[in-house]
Structures are given as structure tokens and as C-alpha cells.
C-alpha positions as CSV (number, residue, x, y, z in Angstrom):
1,M,-32.7,-12.1,6.6
2,H,-30.7,-9.4,8.4
3,R,-30.7,-5.8,7.3
4,N,-26.9,-6.0,6.7
5,S,-27.4,-9.0,4.4
6,I,-30.0,-7.1,2.4
7,I,-27.7,-4.1,2.0
8,L,-24.8,-6.4,1.1
9,I,-26.9,-8.1,-1.6
10,I,-28.3,-4.9,-3.0
11,S,-24.9,-3.3,-3.2
12,A,-23.4,-6.4,-4.9
13,V,-26.2,-6.5,-7.5
14,I,-25.8,-2.8,-8.3
15,T,-22.1,-3.3,-8.6
16,V,-22.6,-6.3,-11.0
17,I,-25.1,-4.4,-13.1
18,L,-22.9,-1.4,-13.4
19,L,-19.9,-3.5,-14.3
20,I,-21.9,-5.2,-17.0
21,L,-22.9,-1.8,-18.4
22,L,-19.2,-0.8,-18.4
23,I,-18.3,-3.9,-20.4
24,D,-21.0,-2.7,-22.9
25,P,-22.3,-6.1,-24.1
26,L,-24.8,-4.4,-26.5
27,M,-22.0,-2.5,-28.2
28,T,-23.6,0.9,-27.5
29,V,-21.4,3.9,-27.2
30,M,-22.0,5.6,-23.8
31,P,-21.8,9.4,-23.7
32,E,-18.9,10.8,-21.6
33,G,-21.3,12.3,-19.0
34,S,-23.2,9.1,-18.5
35,L,-19.9,7.2,-18.2
36,L,-18.7,9.5,-15.4
37,V,-22.0,9.2,-13.5
38,L,-21.8,5.4,-14.0
39,L,-18.3,5.3,-12.6
40,V,-19.2,7.4,-9.6
41,V,-22.2,5.1,-8.8
42,L,-20.0,2.1,-9.3
43,V,-17.4,3.3,-6.9
44,V,-20.0,4.2,-4.2
45,A,-21.8,0.8,-4.6
46,S,-18.4,-1.0,-4.4
47,V,-17.3,0.9,-1.3
48,V,-20.6,0.0,0.4
49,F,-20.1,-3.6,-0.6
50,F,-16.5,-3.6,0.6
51,G,-17.5,-1.9,3.9
52,Y,-20.1,-4.6,4.7
53,V,-17.7,-7.4,3.8
54,L,-15.1,-6.0,6.1
55,T,-17.4,-5.4,9.0
56,E,-19.4,-8.7,8.9
57,R,-19.0,-10.9,11.9
58,A,-19.8,-14.6,12.2
59,Q,-22.1,-15.5,15.1
60,D,-21.0,-19.2,15.3
61,E,-18.7,-21.7,13.8
62,R,-21.1,-22.6,10.9
63,E,-21.3,-18.9,9.8
64,S,-17.5,-18.6,10.1
65,H,-17.0,-21.7,7.9
66,H,-19.5,-20.3,5.3
67,R,-17.5,-17.0,5.2
68,L,-14.3,-18.9,4.8
69,Q,-15.6,-21.0,2.0
70,A,-17.1,-18.0,0.2
71,G,-13.8,-16.1,0.5
72,R,-11.9,-19.1,-0.8
73,F,-14.3,-19.5,-3.7
74,A,-14.1,-15.8,-4.6
75,Y,-10.3,-15.8,-4.5
76,L,-10.1,-18.9,-6.7
77,A,-12.7,-17.6,-9.2
78,G,-11.0,-14.2,-9.4
79,S,-7.5,-15.7,-9.8
80,F,-8.7,-18.1,-12.4
81,V,-10.4,-15.4,-14.5
82,L,-7.2,-13.2,-14.2
83,L,-5.0,-16.1,-15.1
84,I,-7.1,-16.9,-18.2
85,G,-6.9,-13.2,-19.2
86,V,-3.1,-13.2,-18.8
87,V,-2.7,-16.4,-20.9
88,V,-5.1,-15.3,-23.7
89,Q,-3.5,-11.8,-23.9
90,S,0.0,-13.2,-23.7
91,I,-0.7,-15.5,-26.6
92,G,-1.8,-12.5,-28.6
93,H,1.3,-10.6,-27.5
94,N,-0.9,-7.8,-26.0
95,L,-0.7,-8.4,-22.3
96,D,-2.5,-5.7,-20.3
97,S,-0.3,-5.0,-17.2
98,W,-3.4,-4.5,-15.1
99,L,-4.4,-8.1,-15.5
100,A,-0.9,-9.4,-14.4
101,G,-0.7,-6.8,-11.6
102,A,-4.1,-7.7,-10.2
103,L,-3.2,-11.4,-10.2
104,L,0.1,-10.5,-8.6
105,V,-1.6,-8.5,-5.8
106,M,-4.1,-11.3,-5.1
107,V,-1.4,-13.9,-4.8
108,V,0.9,-11.8,-2.7
109,A,-2.0,-10.6,-0.4
110,R,-3.1,-14.2,0.1
111,L,0.4,-15.4,0.9
112,S,1.1,-12.5,3.2
113,A,-2.2,-13.0,5.1
114,L,-1.5,-16.7,5.4
115,L,2.0,-16.2,6.8
116,Y,0.9,-13.4,9.1
117,Y,-1.9,-15.4,10.7
118,R,0.3,-18.5,11.0
119,W,3.0,-16.4,12.7
120,R,0.5,-14.6,14.9
121,G,-0.8,-17.9,16.1
């Protein structure tokens, strides 16, 4: 396994763990100081993860196809979760604008990228 892959996996695992802690599944109240430290570490781990995702390069067609499929799966999973959140919160008449905004950004970014790359050739 490449060094970059290990860093990518570690940063993703740290990001997932920190997000689970922020969701607070055990219903513990986190002190304000701990919350701020957790947020800073979350941002750093996410930036490292994003950086490696943006800079990864496929060596051959197979790797390129795997990256394409992983991106497609991640987009569909994220869109599905946001859509479920929008539907559930809308039924309760308590829609959080961040959910709708995030879904909007994902759809517009996907469409914009698709049109750009088709136009570019």
C-alpha cells in the first residue's frame, strides 16, 4: 500500500471518528473547551483528507475507473442522505436550510462539472 493511501485512510478514519463524537451518540454533554479542540482537529483531518483526494492521480485505466466509481458512489450516498434529511425535516415542518443548501450545492456542482467537461471536450 502506498504512503499516500495510508495517510488518506488514517485521515478519513479520524474524520469519521470525530464526526461520530460530534453527533454524540452516547448523549454525553461535551464541555465547550473539548468541543472547540474537537472541531479544530476535525477541520485539520478533513483538510488533509481533501488534499489527498484532490491530488491523487490514477496510474492506469483501472485505477481511473475505480476513482470514478468511488466518486459516483460517494456522490449518490451523500445526495441520498441529504434528500432523506430534507424529506424527514420537511414533513415535520422544521427544515434546516443547511440540508437543502448542501444538496443544492452537490447537484449544481455535479451538473456544472459535467457540462464543463463535455464542453471542454
